[in-house]
C-alpha positions as CSV (number, residue, x, y, z in Angstrom):
1,X,-9.9,-4.2,-7.8
2,X,-7.6,-5.8,-5.5
3,X,-4.9,-3.5,-4.2
4,X,-1.7,-4.6,-2.3
5,X,-0.9,-2.1,0.2
6,X,2.7,-1.4,1.2
7,X,3.8,0.0,4.6
8,X,3.9,3.7,3.6
9,X,0.4,3.7,2.3
10,X,-1.0,2.0,5.5
11,X,0.7,4.5,7.8
12,X,-0.7,7.3,5.7
13,X,-4.2,6.0,5.9
14,X,-3.8,6.0,9.7
15,X,-2.2,9.4,9.7
16,X,-4.5,11.5,7.5
17,X,-8.1,11.3,6.2
18,X,-8.1,10.2,2.6
19,X,-10.4,11.7,0.0
20,X,-11.6,10.7,-3.5
21,X,-11.9,6.9,-2.9
22,X,-15.3,7.2,-4.6
23,X,-13.8,8.8,-7.6
24,X,-11.2,5.9,-7.8
25,X,-13.9,3.3,-7.3
26,X,-16.0,4.8,-10.2
27,X,-13.1,4.4,-12.5
28,X,-11.9,0.9,-11.6
29,X,-14.6,-0.8,-9.4
30,X,-14.8,-1.6,-5.8
31,X,-11.4,-1.4,-4.1
32,X,-10.4,-4.3,-2.0
33,X,-7.3,-3.6,0.1
34,X,-4.9,-6.4,0.7
35,X,-2.1,-6.3,3.3
36,X,0.6,-8.8,2.9
37,X,1.8,-10.6,6.1
38,X,5.3,-9.2,5.5
39,X,4.0,-5.6,5.5
40,X,2.5,-6.4,9.0
41,X,6.0,-7.8,9.9
42,X,7.6,-4.5,8.8
43,X,5.0,-2.5,10.8
44,X,5.8,-4.7,13.9
45,X,9.5,-3.9,13.3
46,X,8.9,-0.2,13.2
47,X,6.7,-0.4,16.4
48,X,9.5,-2.1,18.3
49,X,12.4,0.0,17.0
50,X,11.0,3.5,16.8
51,X,10.1,6.3,19.2
52,X,6.8,6.5,21.0
53,X,5.0,8.5,18.3
54,X,6.1,6.4,15.4
55,X,5.6,3.2,17.6
56,X,2.0,4.2,18.2
57,X,1.2,4.9,14.5
58,X,2.7,1.5,13.4
59,X,0.5,-0.2,16.2
60,X,-2.5,1.6,15.0
61,X,-1.7,0.7,11.3
62,X,-1.5,-2.9,12.3
63,X,-4.7,-3.0,14.3
64,X,-6.7,-1.2,11.5
65,X,-5.1,-3.5,8.9
66,X,-6.4,-6.4,10.8
67,X,-9.9,-5.0,11.2
68,X,-10.6,-3.5,7.8
69,X,-8.3,-5.1,5.2
70,X,-7.8,-8.6,4.0
71,X,-4.5,-10.0,5.4
72,X,-2.7,-12.4,2.8
73,X,0.3,-14.4,3.3
74,X,2.2,-14.1,0.1
75,X,5.5,-15.4,1.4
76,X,8.3,-14.4,3.6
77,X,10.2,-11.1,2.7
78,X,13.8,-10.0,2.7
79,X,12.9,-6.7,0.9
80,X,9.3,-5.7,1.1
81,X,9.4,-3.5,-2.1
82,X,11.1,-6.0,-4.1
83,X,8.7,-8.7,-3.1
84,X,5.6,-6.7,-3.7
85,X,6.9,-5.8,-7.2
86,X,7.8,-9.5,-7.9
87,X,4.3,-10.7,-6.7
88,X,2.2,-8.2,-8.8
89,X,4.4,-8.8,-11.8
90,X,3.5,-12.5,-11.7
91,X,-0.1,-11.8,-10.6
92,X,-1.3,-9.0,-12.9
93,X,-4.7,-8.8,-11.4
94,X,-3.4,-6.7,-8.5
95,X,-2.8,-2.9,-8.2
96,X,-0.4,-1.5,-5.7
97,X,-1.0,1.4,-3.2
98,X,2.2,3.1,-2.0
99,X,3.7,6.4,-1.2
100,X,7.3,5.3,-1.7
101,X,8.6,7.1,-4.7
102,X,11.2,4.6,-5.7
103,X,8.6,1.8,-5.5
104,X,6.1,3.8,-7.3
105,X,8.5,4.5,-10.3
106,X,9.4,0.9,-10.4
107,X,5.8,-0.3,-10.5
108,X,4.9,2.4,-13.1
109,X,7.8,1.1,-15.4
110,X,6.5,-2.5,-14.9
111,X,3.1,-1.3,-16.1
112,X,1.4,-2.2,-12.9
113,X,-1.6,-0.1,-11.8
114,X,-0.4,2.1,-8.9
115,X,-2.4,4.1,-6.5
116,X,-0.9,6.8,-4.4
117,X,-1.9,9.9,-2.4
118,X,-1.6,13.5,-3.4
119,X,-2.8,16.3,-1.0
120,X,-4.7,13.5,0.9
121,X,-6.5,12.4,-2.3
122,X,-6.2,9.0,-3.7
123,X,-5.2,8.9,-7.3
124,X,-4.0,6.5,-9.9
125,X,-0.4,7.4,-10.3
126,X,0.2,5.8,-13.7
127,X,-2.2,8.4,-15.3
128,X,-0.2,11.3,-14.0
129,X,3.4,10.2,-14.1
130,X,3.6,8.0,-17.2
131,X,2.0,10.0,-19.9
């Protein structure tokens, strides 16, 4: 399954060890994380505008994204959340990984498979919040 990662999810992956990836993969298949170029742009902005700790986390998130995930140019962005939602609504083959509650709720309402973290465990949010 191809999963579009938002900024909050990538930062969380850098900040905390994540568990239960195997469980998710057994349910939905191999996970292929994709980072839109505009998410990298948002991380760069955080790096430039934040204090030392947050800048270092954003920089690490960018480097790990480039090393471990597929980077995909899906256009320019004025609002990352809106553009992710619009893209996956048009391209139903993607899921989205986010920790952003507003985006999470909007994705669930749009019936997009959504992955989030709970207690450092990766879960499919739709199964817990929509039922």
